[in-house]
KEDRENNU-108581 format. One record per residue (C-alpha): x, y, z. Coordinates in steps of 0.1 Angstrom, whole numbers, plus 5000, padded with zeros to 4 digits. Example, Ala and Ser with C-alpha at 12.3 -4.5 7.8 and 13.67 -1.06 7.14 Angstrom:
((5123; 4955; 5078)) ((5137; 4989; 5071)) 
***
This chain:
((6888; 4487; 3081)) ((6908; 4511; 3098)) ((6915; 4493; 3134)) ((6910; 4510; 3169)) ((6935; 4487; 3186)) ((6910; 4475; 3208)) ((6890; 4445; 3192)) ((6881; 4440; 3157)) ((6854; 4464; 3150)) ((6824; 4477; 3163)) ((6795; 4455; 3179)) ((6774; 4441; 3152)) ((6733; 4438; 3161)) ((6718; 4411; 3139)) ((6679; 4408; 3138)) ((6663; 4370; 3135)) ((6647; 4365; 3102)) ((6625; 4331; 3104)) ((6615; 4318; 3075)) ((6625; 4325; 3040)) ((6640; 4303; 3012)) ((6652; 4268; 3023)) ((6684; 4267; 3036)) ((6683; 4303; 3045)) ((6674; 4306; 3082)) ((6674; 4268; 3093)) ((6638; 4260; 3087)) ((6643; 4236; 3060)) ((6631; 4202; 3060)) ((6645; 4171; 3047)) ((6621; 4172; 3017)) ((6639; 4210; 3013)) ((6672; 4199; 3008)) ((6662; 4176; 2978)) ((6643; 4205; 2960)) ((6657; 4219; 2927)) ((6676; 4249; 2930)) ((6656; 4281; 2926)) ((6623; 4265; 2938)) ((6605; 4282; 2970)) ((6598; 4258; 2999)) ((6560; 4255; 3007)) ((6571; 4257; 3044)) ((6590; 4289; 3043)) ((6559; 4311; 3053)) ((6559; 4289; 3087)) ((6590; 4306; 3104)) ((6578; 4338; 3108)) ((6549; 4329; 3122)) ((6562; 4303; 3150)) ((6588; 4329; 3160)) ((6561; 4352; 3169)) ((6548; 4329; 3198)) ((6559; 4329; 3226)) ((6547; 4294; 3238)) ((6569; 4266; 3226)) ((6556; 4260; 3193)) ((6564; 4239; 3163)) ((6554; 4229; 3126)) ((6549; 4191; 3118)) ((6542; 4177; 3084)) ((6517; 4153; 3075)) ((6546; 4124; 3086)) ((6550; 4141; 3120)) ((6586; 4155; 3115)) ((6595; 4186; 3130)) ((6597; 4215; 3094)) ((6595; 4243; 3122)) ((6600; 4256; 3158)) ((6607; 4285; 3178)) ((6636; 4293; 3203)) ((6610; 4283; 3229)) ((6607; 4248; 3219)) ((6647; 4244; 3218)) ((6651; 4259; 3253)) ((6625; 4233; 3267)) ((6644; 4207; 3253)) ((6679; 4221; 3258)) ((6695; 4211; 3223)) ((6700; 4230; 3193)) ((6682; 4233; 3162)) ((6696; 4208; 3140)) ((6690; 4181; 3164)) ((6653; 4190; 3165)) ((6643; 4205; 3127)) ((6641; 4174; 3105)) ((6633; 4147; 3135)) ((6600; 4130; 3143)) ((6582; 4152; 3173)) ((6577; 4117; 3192)) ((6614; 4113; 3196)) ((6609; 4139; 3226)) ((6576; 4129; 3242)) ((6592; 4108; 3273)) ((6567; 4080; 3279)) ((6559; 4054; 3258)) ((6521; 4054; 3264)) ((6523; 4092; 3257)) ((6539; 4085; 3224)) ((6512; 4061; 3213)) ((6483; 4082; 3226)) ((6501; 4114; 3203)) ((6503; 4090; 3171)) ((6469; 4074; 3174)) ((6454; 4115; 3177)) ((6477; 4125; 3148)) ((6470; 4100; 3127)) ((6432; 4105; 3134)) ((6437; 4140; 3119)) ((6449; 4129; 3086)) ((6410; 4127; 3070)) ((6397; 4153; 3091)) ((6392; 4191; 3077)) ((6414; 4221; 3082)) ((6409; 4233; 3119)) ((6405; 4200; 3138)) ((6423; 4200; 3172)) ((6432; 4178; 3199)) ((6451; 4182; 3231)) ((6469; 4156; 3252)) ((6489; 4154; 3283)) ((6523; 4146; 3279)) ((6559; 4150; 3292)) ((6589; 4165; 3270)) ((6626; 4147; 3277)) ((6651; 4177; 3276)) ((6691; 4167; 3270)) ((6695; 4182; 3308)) ((6669; 4177; 3337)) ((6640; 4155; 3343)) ((6608; 4157; 3319)) ((6586; 4184; 3316)) ((6551; 4177; 3320)) ((6529; 4201; 3298)) ((6496; 4202; 3279)) ((6501; 4197; 3240)) ((6476; 4210; 3218)) ((6470; 4204; 3181)) ((6456; 4225; 3148)) ((6456; 4212; 3116)) ((6464; 4236; 3091)) ((6453; 4243; 3054)) ((6483; 4228; 3042)) ((6477; 4197; 3059)) ((6505; 4205; 3082)) ((6497; 4204; 3119)) ((6507; 4233; 3144)) ((6516; 4222; 3176)) ((6518; 4243; 3210)) ((6532; 4227; 3244)) ((6527; 4246; 3274)) ((6536; 4234; 3313)) ((6508; 4219; 3328)) ((6497; 4245; 3355)) ((6491; 4217; 3383)) ((6527; 4206; 3378)) ((6543; 4237; 3388)) ((6568; 4228; 3420)) ((6588; 4252; 3432)) ((6623; 4246; 3423)) ((6612; 4244; 3385)) ((6593; 4277; 3388)) ((6625; 4289; 3404)) ((6647; 4274; 3375)) ((6621; 4290; 3350)) ((6624; 4327; 3365)) ((6663; 4323; 3369)) ((6661; 4313; 3331)) ((6643; 4346; 3323)) ((6663; 4366; 3343)) ((6696; 4353; 3326)) ((6681; 4357; 3292)) ((6674; 4396; 3302)) ((6711; 4401; 3309)) ((6735; 4422; 3289)) ((6764; 4402; 3294)) ((6766; 4370; 3275)) ((6759; 4336; 3295)) ((6763; 4300; 3281)) ((6751; 4266; 3294)) ((6777; 4240; 3290)) ((6773; 4202; 3293)) ((6793; 4179; 3313)) ((6813; 4176; 3282)) ((6819; 4211; 3276)) ((6793; 4216; 3246)) ((6772; 4247; 3244)) ((6737; 4238; 3252)) ((6721; 4271; 3255)) ((6730; 4305; 3249)) ((6709; 4338; 3261)) ((6703; 4366; 3233)) ((6735; 4390; 3247)) ((6758; 4358; 3239)) ((6745; 4351; 3205)) ((6747; 4384; 3194)) ((6786; 4386; 3207)) ((6794; 4359; 3183)) ((6772; 4362; 3158)) ((6789; 4359; 3125)) ((6791; 4392; 3104)) ((6804; 4380; 3072)) ((6775; 4354; 3067)) ((6760; 4355; 3030)) ((6726; 4372; 3026)) ((6699; 4350; 3042)) ((6720; 4337; 3068)) ((6725; 4367; 3091)) ((6707; 4360; 3127)) ((6709; 4358; 3165)) ((6734; 4332; 3169)) ((6717; 4305; 3187)) ((6683; 4314; 3169)) ((6674; 4310; 3133)) ((6713; 4314; 3130)) ((6714; 4279; 3138)) ((6702; 4261; 3114)) ((6717; 4234; 3094)) ((6718; 4248; 3060)) ((6737; 4228; 3040)) ((6742; 4201; 3062)) ((6731; 4166; 3061)) ((6711; 4146; 3090)) ((6733; 4128; 3112)) ((6763; 4156; 3107)) ((6775; 4168; 3142)) ((6763; 4203; 3149)) ((6785; 4230; 3144)) ((6811; 4210; 3126)) ((6805; 4217; 3093)) ((6830; 4244; 3077)) ((6811; 4280; 3075)) ((6786; 4266; 3100)) ((6772; 4295; 3117)) ((6757; 4270; 3145)) ((6767; 4277; 3183)) ((6744; 4253; 3203)) ((6765; 4222; 3202)) ((6801; 4234; 3199)) ((6825; 4230; 3225)) ((6839; 4263; 3241)) ((6871; 4254; 3233)) ((6864; 4255; 3198)) ((6860; 4294; 3203)) ((6899; 4301; 3217)) ((6930; 4299; 3198)) ((6953; 4275; 3207)) ((6969; 4297; 3229)) ((6938; 4306; 3245)) ((6924; 4274; 3244)) ((6950; 4260; 3269)) ((6944; 4291; 3293)) ((6905; 4282; 3289)) ((6909; 4246; 3292)) ((6931; 4250; 3328)) ((6903; 4276; 3338)) ((6874; 4251; 3330)) ((6890; 4223; 3352)) ((6899; 4249; 3382)) ((6861; 4257; 3378)) ((6850; 4222; 3387)) ((6865; 4227; 3419)) ((6850; 4260; 3426)) ((6850; 4291; 3398)) ((6872; 4309; 3374)) ((6879; 4342; 3363)) ((6900; 4358; 3333)) ((6903; 4375; 3306)) ((6909; 4362; 3271)) ((6903; 4364; 3233)) ((6875; 4339; 3216)) ((6868; 4340; 3180)) ((6830; 4347; 3168)) ((6813; 4323; 3144)) ((6830; 4342; 3114)) ((6867; 4338; 3127)) ((6870; 4374; 3141)) ((6882; 4379; 3174)) ((6867; 4393; 3206)) ((6882; 4403; 3236)) ((6858; 4391; 3265)) ((6861; 4386; 3304)) ((6851; 4350; 3313)) ((6835; 4338; 3345)) ((6832; 4299; 3348)) ((6813; 4281; 3375)) ((6801; 4243; 3375)) ((6791; 4215; 3398)) ((6811; 4193; 3413)) ((6825; 4164; 3397)) ((6833; 4155; 3361)) ((6804; 4157; 3340)) ((6782; 4184; 3359)) ((6771; 4211; 3336)) ((6787; 4247; 3337)) ((6777; 4283; 3333)) ((6801; 4306; 3315)) ((6794; 4343; 3320)) ((6808; 4367; 3292)) ((6811; 4406; 3293)) ((6825; 4419; 3260)) ((6855; 4441; 3266)) ((6853; 4459; 3230)) ((6836; 4486; 3246)) ((6856; 4490; 3278)) ((6890; 4485; 3255)) ((6880; 4510; 3233)) ((6870; 4533; 3262)) ((6903; 4532; 3275)) ((6920; 4533; 3242)) ((6904; 4565; 3234)) ((6914; 4579; 3272)) ((6950; 4568; 3264)) ((6950; 4588; 3229)) ((6936; 4618; 3245)) ((6958; 4618; 3270)) ((6990; 4614; 3245)) ((6978; 4640; 3225)) ((6974; 4664; 3254)) ((7009; 4651; 3265)) ((7026; 4656; 3230)) ((7007; 4692; 3227)) ((7026; 4702; 3260)) ((7055; 4688; 3252)) ((7071; 4719; 3232)) ((7061; 4756; 3222)) ((7066; 4753; 3189)) ((7034; 4738; 3171)) ((7054; 4721; 3141)) ((7069; 4701; 3167)) ((7039; 4696; 3195)) ((7012; 4696; 3170)) ((7027; 4675; 3142)) ((7036; 4650; 3170)) ((6999; 4650; 3184)) ((6986; 4643; 3148)) ((7013; 4616; 3142)) ((6998; 4601; 3172)) ((6961; 4602; 3162)) ((6975; 4591; 3126)) ((6992; 4562; 3138)) ((6966; 4550; 3169)) ((6939; 4551; 3140)) ((6956; 4528; 3116)) ((6962; 4558; 3087)) ((6993; 4558; 3066)) ((6993; 4594; 3057)) ((6982; 4629; 3069)) ((6986; 4665; 3061)) ((6978; 4694; 3084)) ((6965; 4722; 3066)) ((6972; 4753; 3092)) ((6965; 4787; 3088)) ((7001; 4810; 3099)) ((6986; 4843; 3100)) ((6971; 4854; 3067)) ((6988; 4823; 3047)) ((6987; 4787; 3047)) ((7012; 4760; 3051)) ((7011; 4724; 3046)) ((7025; 4701; 3072)) ((7032; 4664; 3059)) ((7032; 4636; 3081)) ((7036; 4599; 3070)) ((7046; 4568; 3088)) ((7079; 4564; 3072)) ((7097; 4598; 3076)) ((7094; 4628; 3096)) ((7074; 4658; 3093)) ((7079; 4683; 3063)) ((7068; 4719; 3064)) ((7061; 4743; 3039)) ((7041; 4770; 3025)) ((7009; 4764; 3006)) ((7003; 4783; 2975)) ((6971; 4806; 2968)) ((6957; 4776; 2944)) ((6957; 4749; 2969)) ((6945; 4770; 2998)) ((6915; 4754; 3016)) ((6882; 4767; 3000)) ((6856; 4783; 3024)) ((6833; 4754; 3020)) ((6856; 4734; 3042)) ((6848; 4754; 3072)) ((6812; 4746; 3074)) ((6794; 4714; 3078)) ((6799; 4683; 3099)) ((6836; 4682; 3116)) ((6848; 4649; 3101)) ((6834; 4641; 3069)) ((6847; 4617; 3040)) ((6863; 4630; 3009)) ((6868; 4616; 2973)) ((6906; 4607; 2972)) ((6902; 4614; 2933)) ((6898; 4651; 2939)) ((6926; 4672; 2927)) ((6931; 4693; 2956)) ((6931; 4661; 2979)) ((6956; 4646; 2955)) ((6979; 4675; 2955)) ((6979; 4675; 2991)) ((6983; 4642; 3003)) ((7000; 4629; 2971)) ((6994; 4605; 2946)) ((6983; 4573; 2962)) ((6956; 4538; 2960)) ((6925; 4560; 2949)) ((6909; 4529; 2968)) ((6919; 4540; 3002)) ((6893; 4562; 3018)) ((6905; 4596; 3029)) ((6887; 4618; 3058)) ((6891; 4657; 3064)) ((6891; 4670; 3099)) ((6878; 4705; 3106)) ((6903; 4722; 3134)) ((6880; 4749; 3144)) ((6893; 4773; 3172)) ((6869; 4800; 3187)) ((6877; 4829; 3167)) ((6880; 4812; 3133)) ((6893; 4776; 3118)) ((6929; 4773; 3123)) ((6936; 4744; 3101)) ((6921; 4709; 3084)) ((6937; 4678; 3086)) ((6940; 4652; 3061)) ((6938; 4613; 3067)) ((6944; 4585; 3043)) ((6938; 4552; 3055)) ((6965; 4522; 3054)) ((6942; 4498; 3037)) ((6916; 4499; 3008)) ((6888; 4495; 3034)) ((6861; 4515; 3045)) ((6865; 4535; 3075)) ((6850; 4523; 3113)) ((6823; 4548; 3122)) ((6842; 4547; 3157)) ((6870; 4565; 3138)) ((6845; 4591; 3129)) ((6829; 4597; 3161)) ((6869; 4596; 3178)) ((6883; 4622; 3153)) ((6852; 4640; 3159)) ((6861; 4640; 3198)) ((6897; 4648; 3194)) ((6890; 4676; 3168)) ((6886; 4707; 3192)) ((6917; 4688; 3216)) ((6939; 4697; 3182)) ((6925; 4724; 3170)) ((6930; 4742; 3206)) ((6967; 4732; 3205)) ((6971; 4741; 3171)) ((6955; 4777; 3179)) ((6977; 4783; 3208)) ((7008; 4774; 3189)) ((7003; 4798; 3163)) ((6996; 4823; 3188)) ((7028; 4814; 3203)) ((7044; 4819; 3169)) ((7027; 4851; 3165)) ((7037; 4864; 3201)) ((7074; 4853; 3191)) ((7074; 4872; 3159)) ((7060; 4900; 3178)) ((7085; 4900; 3201)) ((7115; 4899; 3181)) ((7100; 4926; 3161)) ((7097; 4944; 3189)) ((7133; 4935; 3203)) ((7146; 4942; 3167)) ((7134; 4978; 3172)) ((7148; 4980; 3206)) ((7181; 4970; 3192)) ((7181; 4995; 3162)) ((7176; 5025; 3188)) ((7208; 5043; 3199)) ((7196; 5049; 3236)) ((7199; 5027; 3264)) ((7165; 5010; 3267)) ((7160; 4983; 3292)) ((7129; 4972; 3313)) ((7132; 4954; 3349)) ((7109; 4933; 3370)) ((7096; 4946; 3401)) ((7126; 4938; 3421)) ((7149; 4959; 3400)) ((7163; 4930; 3380)) ((7170; 4930; 3345)) ((7146; 4917; 3318)) ((7159; 4931; 3287)) ((7190; 4946; 3278)) ((7192; 4965; 3241)) ((7221; 4966; 3220)) ((7229; 5000; 3226)) ((7231; 4991; 3265)) ((7260; 4965; 3253)) ((7276; 4992; 3232)) ((7276; 5016; 3259)) ((7283; 5000; 3287)) ((7303; 4967; 3273)) ((7280; 4942; 3291)) ((7261; 4917; 3275)) ((7227; 4911; 3276)) ((7236; 4875; 3288)) ((7255; 4892; 3315)) ((7230; 4917; 3327)) ((7199; 4895; 3325)) ((7187; 4889; 3364)) ((7209; 4910; 3380)) ((7200; 4942; 3397)) ((7204; 4974; 3377)) ((7225; 5001; 3392)) ((7236; 4976; 3427)) ((7252; 4943; 3405)) ((7253; 4960; 3370)) ((7255; 4991; 3356)) ((7264; 5007; 3392)) ((7258; 5044; 3393)) ((7286; 5069; 3403)) ((7287; 5100; 3427)) ((7264; 5107; 3454)) ((7229; 5093; 3436)) ((7222; 5058; 3452)) ((7200; 5037; 3431)) ((7184; 5024; 3460)) ((7169; 5059; 3469)) ((7160; 5060; 3431)) ((7141; 5030; 3431)) ((7125; 5039; 3461)) ((7119; 5073; 3443)) ((7104; 5055; 3412)) ((7081; 5031; 3434)) ((7069; 5062; 3454)) ((7060; 5090; 3424)) ((7059; 5064; 3392)) ((7091; 5084; 3378)) ((7125; 5098; 3383)) ((7145; 5123; 3356)) ((7185; 5129; 3363)) ((7219; 5130; 3349)) ((7245; 5107; 3367)) ((7272; 5085; 3361)) ((7273; 5050; 3352)) ((7303; 5022; 3354)) ((7310; 5006; 3323)) ((7326; 4970; 3327)) ((7360; 4987; 3329)) ((7346; 5009; 3360)) ((7347; 5043; 3339)) ((7323; 5068; 3346)) ((7295; 5075; 3313)) ((7275; 5102; 3316)) ((7236; 5092; 3309)) ((7203; 5113; 3312)) ((7185; 5086; 3326)) ((7149; 5084; 3334)) ((7123; 5060; 3347)) ((7090; 5048; 3346)) ((7071; 5025; 3369)) ((7052; 4998; 3351)) ((7018; 4987; 3368)) ((6992; 4957; 3362)) ((6963; 4978; 3346)) ((6941; 4951; 3347)) ((6910; 4961; 3370)) ((6905; 4928; 3392)) ((6928; 4936; 3420)) ((6897; 4942; 3449)) ((6884; 4970; 3431)) ((6915; 4990; 3429)) ((6922; 5015; 3404)) ((6941; 5008; 3375)) ((6971; 5034; 3384)) ((6969; 5015; 3421)) ((6978; 4982; 3406)) ((7005; 4960; 3418)) ((7042; 4970; 3404)) ((7052; 4946; 3378)) ((7089; 4962; 3367)) ((7097; 4998; 3352)) ((7115; 5006; 3319)) ((7149; 5031; 3320)) ((7154; 5053; 3289)) ((7192; 5065; 3291)) ((7210; 5089; 3270)) ((7247; 5092; 3264)) ((7257; 5126; 3274)) ((7292; 5126; 3260)) ((7285; 5136; 3226)) ((7263; 5165; 3241)) ((7289; 5176; 3266)) ((7318; 5175; 3236)) ((7296; 5199; 3214)) ((7289; 5220; 3246)) ((7325; 5220; 3254)) ((7330; 5233; 3217)) ((7304; 5257; 3215)) ((7321; 5273; 3249)) ((7355; 5269; 3232)) ((7339; 5286; 3202)) ((7328; 5314; 3225)) ((7360; 5321; 3242)) ((7377; 5320; 3208)) ((7351; 5346; 3196)) ((7355; 5369; 3226)) ((7395; 5363; 3225)) ((7399; 5371; 3192)) ((7382; 5402; 3193)) ((7404; 5413; 3220)) ((7435; 5395; 3200)) ((7427; 5415; 3170)) ((7423; 5446; 3188)) ((7458; 5442; 3205)) ((7472; 5431; 3172)) ((7463; 5461; 3153)) ((7472; 5487; 3179)) ((7512; 5465; 3180)) ((7509; 5464; 3143)) ((7511; 5501; 3137)) ((7542; 5511; 3158)) ((7557; 5473; 3146)) ((7557; 5482; 3111)) ((7575; 5516; 3123)) ((7604; 5492; 3139)) ((7608; 5471; 3109)) ((7603; 5496; 3082)) ((7632; 5520; 3097)) ((7654; 5490; 3105)) ((7655; 5479; 3066)) ((7656; 5516; 3059)) ((7690; 5518; 3081)) ((7702; 5486; 3065)) ((7699; 5503; 3032)) ((7727; 5525; 3039)) ((7762; 5517; 3027)) ((7782; 5534; 3050)) ((7766; 5519; 3081)) ((7789; 5509; 3109)) ((7795; 5472; 3110)) ((7787; 5468; 3147)) ((7757; 5489; 3144)) ((7745; 5468; 3111)) ((7750; 5438; 3131)) ((7726; 5454; 3157)) ((7703; 5466; 3133)) ((7698; 5436; 3112)) ((7686; 5416; 3147)) ((7660; 5444; 3151)) ((7649; 5439; 3116)) ((7648; 5399; 3125)) ((7633; 5402; 3157)) ((7604; 5430; 3141)) ((7600; 5404; 3116)) ((7593; 5377; 3137)) ((7571; 5401; 3156)) ((7555; 5404; 3127)) ((7546; 5370; 3120)) ((7532; 5367; 3154)) ((7508; 5393; 3151)) ((7497; 5380; 3117)) ((7490; 5349; 3134)) ((7473; 5366; 3165)) ((7451; 5382; 3134)) ((7450; 5346; 3120)) ((7437; 5331; 3153)) ((7412; 5360; 3155)) ((7397; 5352; 3118)) ((7405; 5389; 3110)) ((7425; 5379; 3079)) ((7434; 5350; 3059)) ((7466; 5331; 3064)) ((7500; 5336; 3041)) ((7502; 5320; 3005)) ((7501; 5284; 3008)) ((7526; 5257; 2984)) ((7541; 5224; 2984)) ((7558; 5222; 3019)) ((7582; 5193; 3023)) ((7580; 5185; 3061)) ((7614; 5167; 3061)) ((7631; 5203; 3053)) ((7607; 5220; 3075)) ((7616; 5198; 3106)) ((7651; 5205; 3100)) ((7646; 5244; 3097)) ((7628; 5244; 3130)) ((7653; 5226; 3146)) ((7681; 5245; 3135)) ((7671; 5276; 3151)) ((7661; 5261; 3187)) ((7689; 5232; 3190)) ((7716; 5255; 3207)) ((7689; 5266; 3233)) ((7676; 5227; 3238)) ((7708; 5216; 3239)) ((7713; 5238; 3270)) ((7683; 5221; 3286)) ((7701; 5186; 3279)) ((7673; 5180; 3257)) ((7678; 5160; 3225)) ((7655; 5159; 3193)) ((7657; 5127; 3172)) ((7636; 5122; 3139)) ((7623; 5088; 3126)) ((7600; 5083; 3099)) ((7596; 5091; 3065)) ((7621; 5112; 3045)) ((7595; 5125; 3022)) ((7560; 5140; 3028)) ((7546; 5172; 3015)) ((7514; 5189; 3023)) ((7501; 5223; 3009)) ((7504; 5245; 3035)) ((7518; 5280; 3048)) ((7551; 5275; 3055)) ((7555; 5297; 3082)) ((7522; 5290; 3099)) ((7537; 5254; 3104)) ((7571; 5263; 3114)) ((7552; 5285; 3143)) ((7530; 5250; 3151)) ((7561; 5229; 3152)) ((7579; 5256; 3171)) ((7554; 5256; 3196)) ((7549; 5221; 3202)) ((7591; 5217; 3207)) ((7589; 5246; 3230)) ((7563; 5228; 3250)) ((7580; 5195; 3251)) ((7613; 5212; 3266)) ((7594; 5230; 3293)) ((7579; 5195; 3303)) ((7613; 5180; 3309)) ((7630; 5203; 3333)) ((7658; 5178; 3337)) ((7662; 5170; 3303)) ((7651; 5137; 3277)) ((7644; 5131; 3241)) ((7620; 5147; 3220)) ((7607; 5124; 3190)) ((7594; 5132; 3160)) ((7578; 5108; 3137)) ((7569; 5116; 3102)) ((7544; 5093; 3084)) ((7510; 5084; 3065)) ((7477; 5080; 3079)) ((7462; 5064; 3047)) ((7469; 5062; 3016)) ((7480; 5094; 3001)) ((7468; 5089; 2964)) ((7434; 5079; 2984)) ((7431; 5110; 3000)) ((7452; 5101; 3032)) ((7465; 5122; 3056)) ((7504; 5129; 3067)) ((7510; 5124; 3101)) ((7534; 5139; 3125)) ((7541; 5127; 3162)) ((7559; 5152; 3186)) ((7563; 5129; 3217)) ((7584; 5137; 3247)) ((7595; 5122; 3284)) ((7581; 5149; 3303)) ((7557; 5150; 3331)) ((7524; 5145; 3310)) ((7488; 5163; 3313)) ((7466; 5150; 3339)) ((7435; 5140; 3326)) ((7414; 5163; 3340)) ((7427; 5192; 3321)) ((7431; 5176; 3287)) ((7401; 5187; 3274)) ((7409; 5223; 3283)) ((7448; 5225; 3268)) ((7437; 5242; 3233)) ((7416; 5269; 3251)) ((7428; 5306; 3248)) ((7448; 5317; 3280)) ((7449; 5282; 3297)) ((7480; 5273; 3310)) ((7498; 5254; 3335)) ((7531; 5274; 3336)) ((7541; 5302; 3359)) ((7529; 5337; 3357)) ((7554; 5352; 3333)) ((7564; 5319; 3314)) ((7535; 5314; 3290)) ((7504; 5333; 3277)) ((7487; 5302; 3274)) ((7478; 5312; 3236)) ((7506; 5287; 3218)) ((7479; 5258; 3216)) ((7452; 5276; 3210)) ((7470; 5293; 3179)) ((7484; 5260; 3169)) ((7449; 5246; 3170)) ((7434; 5273; 3148)) ((7463; 5269; 3119)) ((7459; 5228; 3117)) ((7421; 5234; 3116)) ((7425; 5261; 3090)) ((7443; 5236; 3070)) ((7422; 5208; 3071)) ((7438; 5193; 3093)) ((7435; 5179; 3132)) ((7457; 5179; 3164)) ((7452; 5151; 3189)) ((7469; 5148; 3223)) ((7474; 5117; 3240)) ((7491; 5116; 3276)) ((7494; 5101; 3312)) ((7511; 5114; 3340)) ((7543; 5107; 3345)) ((7548; 5090; 3311)) ((7552; 5120; 3285)) ((7529; 5132; 3262)) ((7523; 5132; 3221)) ((7508; 5154; 3198)) ((7498; 5141; 3165)) ((7495; 5168; 3134)) ((7472; 5153; 3111)) ((7472; 5173; 3075)) ((7462; 5165; 3041)) ((7488; 5152; 3019)) ((7494; 5168; 2987)) ((7488; 5144; 2958)) ((7501; 5169; 2933)) ((7538; 5157; 2917)) ((7569; 5181; 2920)) 
***
């Protein structure tokens, strides 16, 4: 039997059955005990009739021996049934004269016909107290036996006796057990509650009955045996109260009985039923003064109270475990394990509906819970969700065996339906630890705990779904490329997506709980976050472009939009949804740096287009007379008789004119009016040497030294004249940036593997005054120059930028005021072999 940890099973109600076969209910006589096995006693029918009478009644055989009696007679005599049944009635008549009169009248009935009667006034001698006067009536039965009744004489009612009888009847009606003990501590009377409490639940068929009633017979005993001493006897009367306690309890009970003789004693202990099963009781003892005084024992069955206490403790433990964790795999599994161990089960399986699938949570007393998905073939059938919440299932059911594992089929299995308000969220299968039947109290308690477990599981699964949805939303927010954050009603950060971390360099842990715009992501410029927050709370939104400082204090331009969040429930004193309390705000920020770079490129392209048109027109106008200068100078140089001094001057005119023509070609290339020159493999080392040779003398005059470092061999596919023009422009700018002289370093190298599409990198670094950050984005604009008027046109870097872009390369700049400038030229490497 599955135990409840509070006693040993439920209270068993037994119903007295008087009569029956000899030895079955204690109505057998001396002759009955000598009958051959299998024969039926002729006195078996008297028991049921006698017990139905309210007055003290007995059936005597022809020898005057009591063959059957009811409980009323036993209570008058204050003796157990074994001391009455089988003994002559004359033994209980107090006076000798009354015994003689009864004997004469009884012997006179023998020749009489059935139905003959007589009556006598006699006194019965009880085991305790004085003789009881009564009117004895006798009637001869058809079986030659005599039916005897004893009624107290009406004229002899004394107040003390009547009070005693009323008290006795009242004690018989008590719900608590009552035992009367003699001076030796033996039980001489037990009320119905006590007989029911100590009744044997393991008696063989025919012996079950109310203890102290017909079950007090001495079937199987012999005359003269000590009542209650026979092994396996179901008699309560005549036993010592100490026999009902174990050795430890007997010591406590003995001390209590000694204390009761001086007053009274009250305590809790375990007593044994007649079948040996233990039962917890609350015992109160009271006795008369002095040794040998009778004693009263009031017994209260504690099993129901302890069962209720156990149920309350188990329910509280389940509640506590369900609230111990937000994850149902921890909280619900712990609660189900507590139910499993508390009710004596050895194994359990919780079939939980997670989303639209089923999972199996295996629970055992010898290892930790195990979790896993459940295949469609093992999913609970729809019939499991209907019917009673707690049902016994067949341990041999293949699905049950698959869910719980192979076990002893004799151990019962019970299934508990965990039904939430919306739907069934799970099924709990429990296998008993012992191969015995389940106590009905277990079913009742499981039915009580099922809604509690179902609600906990439903809440836990809802928490899992909420976490999954929140995780999905967080993943979506983290995949966005714009700043998307939420704030509470005080402007403190609640969520901070990955784009915010990457944009501002501030992690979510660092931002969470801090005020946006004040403690984190502070605003730059005239816009005050306090003003913006007030605008947001007043109007519900704001939109604007502003600078936000990142973790390094650098301003990042953002297009920032804010929307106020309100509680839209309509239970705020009848207020409209749009007037609900503010619960926070959401911010969306777009990084403007890329857009502004595109805008700058568009503006630059527009400027270049306008300048290109102008430059193209000027170049065409200059190119016409320049062609004449170059052409006529070449014609002069073809003369053989030209004066050497004149030839030298004409050669300088031709060289200068050719350079002017190259410059005009560059202007036309810048204006995209014509294609560049023919491109070929160019060794940059040789080109650098050639450019340095052109201006080295002039640069040396300005105390400028040019150093070459890096690779000795790097080739590109380009127009050498255009690259010379770019390098000459950069070196000229470097010299101009160092009015007091200095060093210019040319570093040649590779950016990546040239055989795998890498590029050649040429860095030109000076030690000049540097370029202020605010104008670094404009240095490639046409006609933008920081030089004095007349010292530069502002086209050098613009033309260089156009040449490199036309070659598929790029030009980059990095500079800090006072620390010099570095221009980096990137050109595709020539992968062809020379």
